[in-house]
C-alpha positions, 0 to 999 in steps of 0.5 A, spaced: 814 704 715 817 699 719 824 697 718 826 690 715 833 686 717 836 683 711 842 680 715 845 678 721 850 684 721 844 689 719 840 686 725 846 687 730 847 694 727 839 696 729 840 693 736 846 697 737 842 704 735 835 702 737 831 706 742 827 702 747 820 700 744 823 700 737 821 694 732 824 691 726 821 685 722 827 680 721 822 675 717 815 674 713 813 667 712 813 661 716 820 661 719 820 654 721 819 652 714 823 657 710 829 655 714 828 648 713 832 645 706 827 639 704 821 643 705 823 651 703 822 654 697 828 659 698 835 658 695 840 655 700 844 661 700 837 665 702 836 659 707 843 660 710 842 668 711 835 667 714 838 661 719 843 666 721 838 672 722 834 668 726 839 665 731 842 672 732 835 674 734 834 668 739 841 670 742 839 678 742 833 675 746 837 671 751 841 677 752 835 681 754 836 686 748 830 684 745 823 681 745 821 677 740 814 677 737 810 674 731 804 677 728 799 673 723 799 676 716 795 670 714 794 662 713 801 660 714 804 667 714 807 671 720 811 677 721 817 675 725 819 682 729 824 684 734 822 689 739 828 693 743 828 693 750 831 698 755 838 697 756 840 697 763 844 702 766 851 701 767 854 703 774 859 709 773 866 707 775 866 713 779 860 712 783 860 710 790 857 703 789 863 701 784 868 704 788 866 700 795 870 693 793 876 697 792 875 701 798 874 695 802 880 692 800 884 698 801 881 698 808 882 691 810 
């Protein structure tokens, strides 16, 4: 069973723990309609939470933390999913490449 994000905090927590390739569903329905006040059947509070969650997913994609994909479930109904991307390796503070700028400054 695939996990489902309930809110922005849960989604962010999932990103911090997810292994590359893991996925989470952050909405099922028609996101553009469900998040828009005049046409949505959701309550104002639910629309706000959905908009916050969708914005968090978009930010995570912009930061290359996830891929965002959709799967058609039926007419006007989709599963919106985030797939965790591999995290870039951070250079070790003691690696030669990390120390090179400091060493160069000392030697000049």
